[in-house]
N, C-alpha and C positions, 0 to 999 in steps of 0.2 A: 386880807392876805393873814396868814398865820405868822406867829413869832418862830424864829428860827432857834432851834436848838444853840446854834453855834453863837447866836448873839448873847441867848442867856448865859453859856459860859463863858463870853467874854464880861458879862457883867457880874457876875459872880464871883470870878478870879479879883476882878478890881474890887469888890465889895472887902475882900478881905486883907485883913489887918497884915502889914507888909507883904504886900501880893507880890512886888518882885521876888521873893523870897518863897514863897509858896511853890511846892513843887507838886501839887496836885495834877494829876493825869486827866485827861480830857474825859476818859472812862468813868473815873471817880467823881468828876464834877458831873456829869451827865446823870450817874447813880443819886447823886445827892439832889439833883432836880426832881428826879423821877418820885424819889422819897418826899420831897417838897411838895409835889403836885397832889401825893396820894393824901397828905395830911388836910393841906388846903380844901382837898374835895370831900374829904370826911369834916372836916371842923366847921368848914362855910358853907357847905352844902351848893358847892359848885361842882362844875363838871367838866374841868379841864383834861384834855387827852395828849399824852406824847403818843404822837403816830408810831406804827409799827416802824418806821424806817428811821426813827430815831431822830429825825430832822426838823421836825417843825411840832409845834405846841398849838393844839386847836382848842374852843375857838380862840380867836386873838386876845391876848392878856391886856386887860387894862391897866394903867401905871398905878393902880393902887392894889392889884392881884400882882402884879410883877413884885413890889413891895413886900405883901406877905410871901410871895415864893421865896426870895431870896432871904428874908428871915426864916423860913420853914425849912430851906436847905443849907443854912450856915451850920446847924448842930452836927450835922454830918460830916461837913470838912473838918471842923474841930476835931472830932474823935479821931481821924484819920491822923491830923496833925500831932495829936497828942501821944496816939499810939507812935509815930515816928520818933517825936523828941524823948519818949521813954526808951527807946533803943539807941540813942545815940549816947556815947559816952562823954563825962565830964572828964577832964584832965587839968593838969597844972605842971606846966614845964617852966622852972624859974620863976621869973616874974609874970609871966603868961598865964591865965586860968581861963579855962573854957567851962562857963558852967550851963548845962543844956538844960537843966531845971526850971529855969527862968522862962525860956521859950514854952514849957509844956504849962507852966502855971499861967501865962498869958493866954494860951490856948483855951484853959480850963475856964478863964474868967470870961472870955468871948461866947465860949459854948454855955455858961451860966447867965449871961445877959441875954443871949440870943432865946435861950429857951422859957426863960421869966417873961421876957416881952412879947413873946408870940403867944403864950398862955394869957397875958394879960389881953391881948386882942381877941382872942377865942372868948374870954369872958364877956366882953365889951357888946352892948348890941351895934346894931348896923350902922347906926348915925354917929355913934362916937368912936366907932373905928375908922369910919371914914375920915371923919374930924384929923383923930390921931394920925392917920395915915397921909392925910392932905399936908399935914404940918412937915411931916419929912420931904414929901416933894417939894414944898414950898422952900425949904431949907436948904436943897440941895439940888433942885431942878430935875426933869424927867430923866430917867436913864438913857431909855430906847426912845427913839422918837417915835410917836404913837400919835395917829388920829381917834385911837379909841376913847370911847367915852369915860370919864373917871366917875360913873354913877354907882 
């Protein structure tokens, strides 16, 4: 059974910092996942496909490849949130001050971290990459319940 895009969108939304405050649309998250799959296919010589109906990814993602996909999709989400934060005005009214530059800075930091971590994984050999991803899975458990082999 193929992984559904709806599942992936829920997981990606949950992975983002302050997910309850992230107002990315389903289409934006779907596009981030598409870009992530394209990067993975290119960089790791895998062949995942988001079906034309946009509701499934085939073949079934392994837990390790799910982690790679989340990491590959995160920069697109960060760029969208940085652009949104840049359009929000900062203001001060008496003792109350709202500074939106901090939000943009936090998203820039996450963007930088996600890009460098992804690049580090691209440069690793397959066994080292699997070990690094296995440690991520061990730390927080599997995100989507799957019987897919993690080899």
